[in-house]
Biopython code that builds the backbone (N, CA, C, O; Angstrom):
import numpy as np
from Bio.PDB.StructureBuilder import StructureBuilder

atoms = [
    (1, "MET", "N", (0.610, -1.175, -0.033)),
    (1, "MET", "CA", (-0.246, -0.101, -0.390)),
    (1, "MET", "C", (0.836, 0.875, 0.247)),
    (1, "MET", "O", (1.705, 0.704, 1.102)),
    (2, "ARG", "N", (0.382, 2.109, -0.610)),
    (2, "ARG", "CA", (1.726, 3.324, -0.707)),
    (2, "ARG", "C", (1.430, 4.626, 0.056)),
    (2, "ARG", "O", (0.328, 5.173, 0.074)),
    (3, "ILE", "N", (2.603, 5.088, 0.722)),
    (3, "ILE", "CA", (1.795, 5.815, 1.709)),
    (3, "ILE", "C", (1.611, 6.536, 1.939)),
    (3, "ILE", "O", (1.887, 6.987, 3.051)),
    (4, "PHE", "N", (0.997, 7.165, 1.011)),
    (4, "PHE", "CA", (-0.346, 7.629, 0.543)),
    (4, "PHE", "C", (-2.068, 7.741, 0.575)),
    (4, "PHE", "O", (-2.955, 8.594, 0.634)),
    (5, "ASP", "N", (-1.885, 6.264, 0.494)),
    (5, "ASP", "CA", (-3.310, 5.509, 0.890)),
    (5, "ASP", "C", (-2.658, 4.841, 2.923)),
    (5, "ASP", "O", (-3.517, 4.169, 3.493)),
    (6, "ARG", "N", (-1.975, 4.961, 3.339)),
    (6, "ARG", "CA", (-1.486, 4.883, 4.382)),
    (6, "ARG", "C", (-2.872, 5.678, 5.264)),
    (6, "ARG", "O", (-3.801, 5.502, 6.052)),
    (7, "LEU", "N", (-2.049, 6.785, 4.298)),
    (7, "LEU", "CA", (-1.758, 8.250, 6.034)),
    (7, "LEU", "C", (-3.694, 8.519, 5.841)),
    (7, "LEU", "O", (-4.590, 8.654, 6.674)),
    (8, "LYS", "N", (-3.672, 8.498, 4.136)),
    (8, "LYS", "CA", (-5.142, 9.027, 3.613)),
    (8, "LYS", "C", (-5.776, 7.727, 5.338)),
    (8, "LYS", "O", (-6.010, 8.274, 6.416)),
    (9, "ALA", "N", (-5.902, 6.358, 5.204)),
    (9, "ALA", "CA", (-6.473, 5.181, 5.928)),
    (9, "ALA", "C", (-6.298, 5.727, 7.824)),
    (9, "ALA", "O", (-6.698, 5.075, 8.789)),
    (10, "GLY", "N", (-5.848, 6.583, 7.844)),
    (10, "GLY", "CA", (-4.815, 6.731, 9.348)),
    (10, "GLY", "C", (-4.390, 6.180, 9.877)),
    (10, "GLY", "O", (-4.760, 5.848, 11.003)),
    (11, "ASP", "N", (-3.143, 5.726, 9.152)),
    (11, "ASP", "CA", (-1.955, 4.149, 10.141)),
    (11, "ASP", "C", (-0.824, 5.620, 9.585)),
    (11, "ASP", "O", (-0.422, 5.743, 8.428)),
    (12, "ILE", "N", (-0.541, 6.467, 10.585)),
    (12, "ILE", "CA", (0.520, 7.565, 10.386)),
    (12, "ILE", "C", (0.683, 6.401, 11.785)),
    (12, "ILE", "O", (0.928, 5.305, 11.280)),
    (13, "ASN", "N", (0.635, 6.289, 13.183)),
    (13, "ASN", "CA", (1.318, 5.645, 13.397)),
    (13, "ASN", "C", (2.528, 4.343, 13.329)),
    (13, "ASN", "O", (3.637, 4.131, 13.820)),
    (14, "GLY", "N", (1.478, 3.578, 12.318)),
    (14, "GLY", "CA", (2.254, 2.717, 11.453)),
    (14, "GLY", "C", (3.539, 3.011, 10.823)),
    (14, "GLY", "O", (4.600, 2.420, 11.025)),
    (15, "LEU", "N", (3.299, 4.092, 9.959)),
    (15, "LEU", "CA", (4.507, 4.398, 8.927)),
    (15, "LEU", "C", (5.122, 5.692, 10.787)),
    (15, "LEU", "O", (5.162, 6.728, 10.123)),
    (16, "LYS", "N", (5.404, 6.046, 11.841)),
    (16, "LYS", "CA", (5.572, 5.775, 12.294)),
    (16, "LYS", "C", (7.002, 4.934, 12.906)),
    (16, "LYS", "O", (8.159, 5.208, 13.226)),
    (17, "GLU", "N", (6.211, 3.898, 12.845)),
    (17, "GLU", "CA", (7.417, 2.870, 13.038)),
    (17, "GLU", "C", (7.785, 1.947, 12.278)),
    (17, "GLU", "O", (8.451, 0.963, 12.603)),
    (18, "ASP", "N", (7.304, 2.259, 11.054)),
    (18, "ASP", "CA", (8.152, 1.195, 10.802)),
    (18, "ASP", "C", (9.525, 2.487, 9.900)),
    (18, "ASP", "O", (10.288, 2.003, 9.064)),
    (19, "SER", "N", (9.606, 3.943, 10.228)),
    (19, "SER", "CA", (10.420, 4.566, 10.151)),
    (19, "SER", "C", (11.768, 3.887, 10.930)),
    (19, "SER", "O", (12.836, 3.336, 10.663)),
    (20, "VAL", "N", (10.721, 4.445, 12.401)),
    (20, "VAL", "CA", (11.813, 3.767, 13.420)),
    (20, "VAL", "C", (12.860, 2.050, 13.176)),
    (20, "VAL", "O", (14.007, 1.640, 13.351)),
    (21, "ASP", "N", (11.764, 1.641, 12.770)),
    (21, "ASP", "CA", (12.069, -0.039, 12.607)),
    (21, "ASP", "C", (13.508, -0.253, 11.650)),
    (21, "ASP", "O", (14.407, -1.090, 11.731)),
    (22, "LEU", "N", (13.206, 1.318, 10.380)),
    (22, "LEU", "CA", (13.993, 0.610, 9.156)),
    (22, "LEU", "C", (15.281, 2.110, 9.486)),
    (22, "LEU", "O", (16.156, 2.387, 8.665)),
    (23, "VAL", "N", (15.151, 2.642, 10.414)),
    (23, "VAL", "CA", (16.702, 3.485, 10.519)),
    (23, "VAL", "C", (17.179, 2.764, 11.507)),
    (23, "VAL", "O", (18.363, 2.551, 11.250)),
    (24, "GLY", "N", (16.901, 2.311, 12.432)),
    (24, "GLY", "CA", (17.366, 0.907, 13.945)),
    (24, "GLY", "C", (17.757, -0.389, 13.088)),
    (24, "GLY", "O", (18.515, -1.321, 13.360)),
    (25, "MET", "N", (16.763, -0.051, 11.650)),
    (25, "MET", "CA", (17.486, -1.845, 11.273)),
    (25, "MET", "C", (19.188, -1.401, 10.039)),
    (25, "MET", "O", (20.189, -2.065, 9.768)),
    (26, "CYS", "N", (18.602, 0.364, 9.519)),
    (26, "CYS", "CA", (19.975, 0.960, 8.895)),
    (26, "CYS", "C", (21.711, 1.361, 10.281)),
    (26, "CYS", "O", (22.929, 1.202, 10.191)),
    (27, "TYR", "N", (20.986, 1.774, 11.101)),
    (27, "TYR", "CA", (21.876, 1.374, 12.498)),
    (27, "TYR", "C", (22.878, 0.247, 13.261)),
    (27, "TYR", "O", (23.877, 0.382, 13.968)),
    (28, "ALA", "N", (22.193, -0.826, 12.817)),
    (28, "ALA", "CA", (22.456, -1.903, 13.342)),
    (28, "ALA", "C", (23.452, -2.702, 11.622)),
    (28, "ALA", "O", (24.384, -3.503, 11.543)),
    (29, "ALA", "N", (22.856, -2.159, 10.834)),
    (29, "ALA", "CA", (23.574, -3.248, 9.415)),
    (29, "ALA", "C", (24.648, -1.781, 9.349)),
    (29, "ALA", "O", (25.250, -2.136, 8.335)),
    (30, "LEU", "N", (25.357, -0.290, 9.737)),
    (30, "LEU", "CA", (26.080, -0.636, 9.304)),
    (30, "LEU", "C", (27.491, -0.248, 11.064)),
    (30, "LEU", "O", (28.482, 0.471, 11.190)),
    (31, "GLY", "N", (26.575, -1.421, 12.212)),
    (31, "GLY", "CA", (27.607, -1.377, 12.834)),
    (31, "GLY", "C", (27.893, 0.092, 14.146)),
    (31, "GLY", "O", (28.832, 0.421, 14.872)),
    (32, "GLN", "N", (26.744, 0.527, 13.924)),
    (32, "GLN", "CA", (26.450, 1.783, 14.601)),
    (32, "GLN", "C", (26.179, 2.491, 15.429)),
    (32, "GLN", "O", (25.788, 3.530, 14.897)),
    (33, "LYS", "N", (26.155, 2.545, 16.177)),
    (33, "LYS", "CA", (24.943, 1.911, 17.806)),
    (33, "LYS", "C", (24.965, 3.922, 18.069)),
    (33, "LYS", "O", (26.066, 4.471, 18.104)),
    (34, "PRO", "N", (23.473, 4.907, 18.249)),
    (34, "PRO", "CA", (23.020, 5.870, 18.896)),
    (34, "PRO", "C", (22.902, 5.634, 19.623)),
    (34, "PRO", "O", (23.307, 4.516, 19.942)),
    (35, "ASP", "N", (22.126, 6.595, 20.726)),
    (35, "ASP", "CA", (21.331, 6.695, 21.548)),
    (35, "ASP", "C", (19.657, 6.940, 20.867)),
    (35, "ASP", "O", (19.262, 7.092, 19.711)),
    (36, "LYS", "N", (19.164, 6.905, 21.797)),
    (36, "LYS", "CA", (17.491, 6.436, 21.875)),
    (36, "LYS", "C", (16.636, 7.472, 21.537)),
    (36, "LYS", "O", (15.492, 7.173, 21.194)),
    (37, "GLN", "N", (17.141, 9.207, 21.584)),
    (37, "GLN", "CA", (16.863, 10.284, 21.443)),
    (37, "GLN", "C", (17.508, 10.197, 19.509)),
    (37, "GLN", "O", (16.984, 9.643, 18.543)),
    (38, "GLN", "N", (18.853, 11.035, 19.617)),
    (38, "GLN", "CA", (19.247, 10.583, 18.285)),
    (38, "GLN", "C", (18.813, 9.506, 16.895)),
    (38, "GLN", "O", (18.995, 9.827, 15.720)),
    (39, "MET", "N", (18.204, 8.176, 17.359)),
    (39, "MET", "CA", (17.368, 6.861, 16.674)),
    (39, "MET", "C", (16.232, 8.112, 15.743)),
    (39, "MET", "O", (16.096, 8.578, 14.612)),
    (40, "LEU", "N", (15.594, 8.211, 17.161)),
    (40, "LEU", "CA", (14.226, 9.022, 16.964)),
    (40, "LEU", "C", (13.697, 9.712, 16.297)),
    (40, "LEU", "O", (12.606, 9.778, 15.731)),
    (41, "GLY", "N", (15.191, 10.659, 16.451)),
    (41, "GLY", "CA", (14.976, 11.858, 15.160)),
    (41, "GLY", "C", (15.157, 11.918, 14.330)),
    (41, "GLY", "O", (14.866, 12.611, 13.355)),
    (42, "MET", "N", (16.090, 10.629, 14.743)),
    (42, "MET", "CA", (15.709, 10.376, 12.813)),
    (42, "MET", "C", (14.547, 9.679, 12.002)),
    (42, "MET", "O", (14.000, 10.270, 11.071)),
    (43, "ALA", "N", (14.345, 8.959, 12.219)),
    (43, "ALA", "CA", (13.442, 8.708, 12.319)),
    (43, "ALA", "C", (12.212, 9.321, 12.309)),
    (43, "ALA", "O", (11.308, 8.833, 11.632)),
    (44, "GLN", "N", (12.029, 10.395, 13.010)),
    (44, "GLN", "CA", (11.283, 11.945, 12.549)),
    (44, "GLN", "C", (11.698, 12.476, 11.356)),
    (44, "GLN", "O", (10.804, 12.589, 10.518)),
    (45, "LEU", "N", (12.797, 12.837, 11.035)),
    (45, "LEU", "CA", (12.775, 13.155, 10.048)),
    (45, "LEU", "C", (12.274, 12.313, 8.569)),
    (45, "LEU", "O", (11.751, 12.973, 7.671)),
    (46, "LEU", "N", (12.501, 10.703, 8.402)),
    (46, "LEU", "CA", (12.273, 9.870, 7.978)),
    (46, "LEU", "C", (10.736, 10.013, 7.361)),
    (46, "LEU", "O", (10.177, 10.119, 6.269)),
    (47, "TYR", "N", (10.430, 9.949, 8.746)),
    (47, "TYR", "CA", (8.254, 9.877, 8.167)),
    (47, "TYR", "C", (8.378, 11.719, 7.803)),
    (47, "TYR", "O", (7.428, 12.237, 7.215)),
    (48, "TYR", "N", (9.512, 12.527, 8.178)),
    (48, "TYR", "CA", (8.287, 14.022, 7.473)),
    (48, "TYR", "C", (8.921, 13.230, 6.140)),
    (48, "TYR", "O", (8.018, 13.023, 5.329)),
    (49, "ASP", "N", (10.136, 12.760, 5.714)),
    (49, "ASP", "CA", (10.085, 12.961, 4.317)),
    (49, "ASP", "C", (9.109, 11.841, 3.993)),
    (49, "ASP", "O", (8.457, 12.213, 3.018)),
    (50, "LEU", "N", (8.749, 10.711, 4.360)),
    (50, "LEU", "CA", (7.829, 10.032, 3.134)),
    (50, "LEU", "C", (6.850, 10.878, 3.365)),
    (50, "LEU", "O", (6.418, 11.095, 2.233)),
    (51, "ILE", "N", (6.222, 11.495, 4.104)),
    (51, "ILE", "CA", (4.807, 11.886, 4.296)),
    (51, "ILE", "C", (4.588, 12.814, 3.076)),
    (51, "ILE", "O", (3.752, 12.700, 2.179)),
    (52, "ASN", "N", (5.720, 13.939, 3.290)),
    (52, "ASN", "CA", (5.900, 15.147, 2.101)),
    (52, "ASN", "C", (6.334, 15.096, 0.796)),
    (52, "ASN", "O", (5.983, 15.979, 0.014)),
    (53, "TYR", "N", (7.340, 13.819, 0.302)),
    (53, "TYR", "CA", (7.893, 13.998, -0.609)),
    (53, "TYR", "C", (7.232, 12.272, -1.180)),
    (53, "TYR", "O", (6.191, 12.302, -1.837)),
    (54, "HIS", "N", (7.685, 11.297, -0.979)),
    (54, "HIS", "CA", (7.817, 10.050, -1.120)),
    (54, "HIS", "C", (6.215, 9.434, -1.316)),
    (54, "HIS", "O", (6.212, 8.287, -1.764)),
    (55, "THR", "N", (4.934, 9.991, -1.064)),
    (55, "THR", "CA", (4.272, 8.990, -0.534)),
    (55, "THR", "C", (3.503, 8.204, -2.052)),
    (55, "THR", "O", (2.570, 7.409, -1.934)),
    (56, "ASN", "N", (3.987, 8.530, -3.181)),
    (56, "ASN", "CA", (3.530, 8.130, -3.939)),
    (56, "ASN", "C", (4.323, 5.946, -4.063)),
    (56, "ASN", "O", (4.136, 5.068, -4.906)),
    (57, "LEU", "N", (4.843, 5.967, -3.232)),
    (57, "LEU", "CA", (6.177, 4.782, -2.777)),
    (57, "LEU", "C", (4.997, 4.071, -1.431)),
    (57, "LEU", "O", (4.055, 4.478, -0.751)),
    (58, "THR", "N", (5.586, 3.118, -1.575)),
    (58, "THR", "CA", (5.275, 1.712, -0.887)),
    (58, "THR", "C", (5.897, 1.787, 0.388)),
    (58, "THR", "O", (6.622, 2.779, 0.314)),
    (59, "MET", "N", (6.023, 1.234, 1.627)),
    (59, "MET", "CA", (7.367, 1.084, 2.411)),
    (59, "MET", "C", (7.928, -0.018, 2.067)),
    (59, "MET", "O", (8.923, -0.221, 2.764)),
    (60, "GLU", "N", (7.711, -0.945, 1.190)),
    (60, "GLU", "CA", (8.293, -1.822, 1.294)),
    (60, "GLU", "C", (9.562, -1.924, -0.458)),
    (60, "GLU", "O", (10.563, -2.561, -0.785)),
    (61, "GLU", "N", (8.767, -0.992, -1.005)),
    (61, "GLU", "CA", (10.095, 0.013, -2.046)),
    (61, "GLU", "C", (10.593, 1.606, -1.793)),
    (61, "GLU", "O", (10.946, 2.587, -2.447)),
    (62, "ILE", "N", (10.296, 1.026, 0.140)),
    (62, "ILE", "CA", (11.664, 2.219, 0.137)),
    (62, "ILE", "C", (12.308, 1.513, 1.772)),
    (62, "ILE", "O", (12.992, 2.095, 2.614)),
    (63, "LYS", "N", (11.777, 0.073, 1.787)),
    (63, "LYS", "CA", (13.460, -0.993, 2.307)),
    (63, "LYS", "C", (13.378, -1.002, 1.404)),
    (63, "LYS", "O", (12.519, -0.122, 1.342)),
    (64, "TYR", "N", (13.503, -1.210, 0.638)),
    (64, "TYR", "CA", (14.457, -1.948, -0.779)),
    (64, "TYR", "C", (15.274, -0.877, -0.936)),
    (64, "TYR", "O", (16.416, -0.639, -0.544)),
    (65, "ALA", "N", (14.444, -0.242, -1.613)),
    (65, "ALA", "CA", (16.269, 1.218, -1.689)),
    (65, "ALA", "C", (16.888, 1.332, -0.302)),
    (65, "ALA", "O", (18.109, 1.285, -0.452)),
    (66, "PHE", "N", (16.588, 1.455, 0.909)),
    (66, "PHE", "CA", (17.715, 1.747, 1.397)),
    (66, "PHE", "C", (18.758, 0.480, 1.916)),
    (66, "PHE", "O", (19.722, 0.653, 2.661)),
    (67, "ASP", "N", (18.242, -1.082, 1.227)),
    (67, "ASP", "CA", (18.600, -2.103, 1.387)),
    (67, "ASP", "C", (19.675, -2.133, -0.030)),
    (67, "ASP", "O", (20.807, -2.428, 0.351)),
    (68, "ILE", "N", (19.643, -2.015, -0.818)),
    (68, "ILE", "CA", (19.996, -1.259, -1.910)),
    (68, "ILE", "C", (20.868, -0.191, -1.408)),
    (68, "ILE", "O", (22.024, -0.563, -1.207)),
    (69, "GLY", "N", (20.682, 0.709, -1.221)),
    (69, "GLY", "CA", (21.648, 1.763, -0.807)),
    (69, "GLY", "C", (22.993, 1.699, 0.317)),
    (69, "GLY", "O", (24.047, 2.335, 0.290)),
    (70, "LEU", "N", (22.357, 0.371, 1.584)),
    (70, "LEU", "CA", (23.339, -0.113, 2.391)),
    (70, "LEU", "C", (24.647, -0.861, 1.696)),
    (70, "LEU", "O", (25.762, -1.109, 2.156)),
    (71, "ARG", "N", (24.039, -1.122, 0.373)),
    (71, "ARG", "CA", (25.081, -2.712, -0.166)),
    (71, "ARG", "C", (25.404, -2.215, -1.369)),
    (71, "ARG", "O", (25.612, -3.074, -2.226)),
    (72, "ASN", "N", (25.566, -0.505, -1.874)),
    (72, "ASN", "CA", (26.682, -0.305, -2.977)),
    (72, "ASN", "C", (27.239, 0.649, -3.149)),
    (72, "ASN", "O", (26.700, 1.688, -3.531)),
    (73, "PRO", "N", (28.193, 0.541, -2.956)),
    (73, "PRO", "CA", (29.308, 2.120, -3.022)),
    (73, "PRO", "C", (29.334, 2.510, -3.736)),
    (73, "PRO", "O", (29.433, 3.733, -3.643)),
    (74, "GLU", "N", (29.286, 2.045, -4.834)),
    (74, "GLU", "CA", (28.819, 2.960, -5.953)),
    (74, "GLU", "C", (27.818, 4.131, -6.172)),
    (74, "GLU", "O", (27.859, 5.129, -6.891)),
    (75, "GLN", "N", (26.786, 3.583, -5.178)),
    (75, "GLN", "CA", (26.071, 5.406, -4.968)),
    (75, "GLN", "C", (26.632, 6.444, -4.166)),
    (75, "GLN", "O", (25.934, 7.315, -3.646)),
    (76, "GLY", "N", (28.125, 6.366, -4.026)),
    (76, "GLY", "CA", (29.024, 7.504, -3.983)),
    (76, "GLY", "C", (28.147, 8.210, -2.252)),
    (76, "GLY", "O", (28.423, 9.357, -1.901)),
    (77, "THR", "N", (27.309, 7.469, -1.525)),
    (77, "THR", "CA", (26.638, 7.540, -0.641)),
    (77, "THR", "C", (28.467, 6.869, 0.397)),
    (77, "THR", "O", (29.377, 6.053, 0.251)),
    (78, "SER", "N", (27.858, 8.257, 1.652)),
    (78, "SER", "CA", (28.167, 8.251, 2.559)),
    (78, "SER", "C", (27.697, 6.600, 3.603)),
    (78, "SER", "O", (26.588, 6.152, 3.313)),
    (79, "ALA", "N", (28.477, 5.822, 4.678)),
    (79, "ALA", "CA", (28.005, 4.859, 5.385)),
    (79, "ALA", "C", (27.520, 5.614, 6.453)),
    (79, "ALA", "O", (27.806, 4.980, 7.469)),
    (80, "PHE", "N", (26.843, 6.798, 6.793)),
    (80, "PHE", "CA", (25.767, 7.293, 7.704)),
    (80, "PHE", "C", (25.199, 7.889, 7.832)),
    (80, "PHE", "O", (25.293, 9.106, 7.672)),
    (81, "VAL", "N", (23.790, 6.842, 8.416)),
    (81, "VAL", "CA", (22.275, 7.022, 8.670)),
    (81, "VAL", "C", (22.077, 8.900, 8.787)),
    (81, "VAL", "O", (22.314, 9.449, 9.863)),
    (82, "ASN", "N", (21.595, 9.780, 7.469)),
    (82, "ASN", "CA", (21.024, 10.894, 7.066)),
    (82, "ASN", "C", (20.260, 11.582, 6.196)),
    (82, "ASN", "O", (20.324, 11.311, 4.997)),
    (83, "VAL", "N", (19.571, 12.400, 6.588)),
    (83, "VAL", "CA", (18.322, 12.729, 5.974)),
    (83, "VAL", "C", (19.189, 12.236, 4.451)),
    (83, "VAL", "O", (18.673, 11.257, 3.912)),
    (84, "ARG", "N", (20.565, 12.884, 3.658)),
    (84, "ARG", "CA", (21.304, 13.016, 2.193)),
    (84, "ARG", "C", (20.749, 11.848, 1.648)),
    (84, "ARG", "O", (19.967, 11.512, 0.759)),
    (85, "THR", "N", (21.497, 11.332, 2.576)),
    (85, "THR", "CA", (22.322, 9.735, 1.835)),
    (85, "THR", "C", (20.428, 8.699, 2.100)),
    (85, "THR", "O", (20.385, 7.555, 1.649)),
    (86, "TRP", "N", (19.472, 9.124, 2.619)),
    (86, "TRP", "CA", (18.409, 7.669, 2.362)),
    (86, "TRP", "C", (18.079, 8.739, 1.226)),
    (86, "TRP", "O", (17.705, 8.009, 0.308)),
    (87, "SER", "N", (17.985, 10.356, 0.654)),
    (87, "SER", "CA", (16.938, 11.024, 0.238)),
    (87, "SER", "C", (18.011, 10.732, -1.396)),
    (87, "SER", "O", (17.320, 11.049, -2.364)),
    (88, "VAL", "N", (19.160, 10.330, -1.747)),
    (88, "VAL", "CA", (19.643, 9.791, -2.929)),
    (88, "VAL", "C", (19.050, 7.475, -3.173)),
    (88, "VAL", "O", (18.706, 6.720, -4.083)),
    (89, "TRP", "N", (19.247, 7.427, -2.025)),
    (89, "TRP", "CA", (19.312, 5.977, -1.963)),
    (89, "TRP", "C", (17.418, 6.201, -2.549)),
    (89, "TRP", "O", (16.997, 5.526, -3.488)),
    (90, "ILE", "N", (16.720, 6.990, -1.978)),
    (90, "ILE", "CA", (15.222, 6.744, -2.822)),
    (90, "ILE", "C", (14.869, 7.494, -4.135)),
    (90, "ILE", "O", (13.898, 7.267, -4.857)),
    (91, "ASN", "N", (15.791, 8.386, -4.302)),
    (91, "ASN", "CA", (15.776, 8.747, -4.911)),
    (91, "ASN", "C", (16.246, 8.064, -6.918)),
    (91, "ASN", "O", (16.164, 8.841, -7.870)),
]
sb = StructureBuilder()
sb.init_structure("model")
sb.init_model(0)
sb.init_chain("A")
sb.init_seg("    ")
for serial, (resi, resn, name, xyz) in enumerate(atoms, 1):
    if name == "N":
        sb.init_residue(resn, " ", resi, " ")
    sb.init_atom(name, np.array(xyz, "f"), 0.0, 1.0, " ", f" {name:<3s}", serial, name[0])
structure = sb.get_structure()
């Protein structure tokens, strides 16, 4: 289901939980250990980006983009969880 459809259905909490899970997965995959506040802040930024810029994508497509981005050094992105990096991965 597209992010737009989930918002329309009122699944805001589900999207927020998915954002936390995805950011947490990225940190784990990169071997980084942020504090809880930093992780929740990054998840909030991801949620904001999803509902404002990527509403036509599904969460599965977003997860796939992150998975490929984490594993593809040719993307030209750093190995850090940040807005700029996931914007490249999603686009």
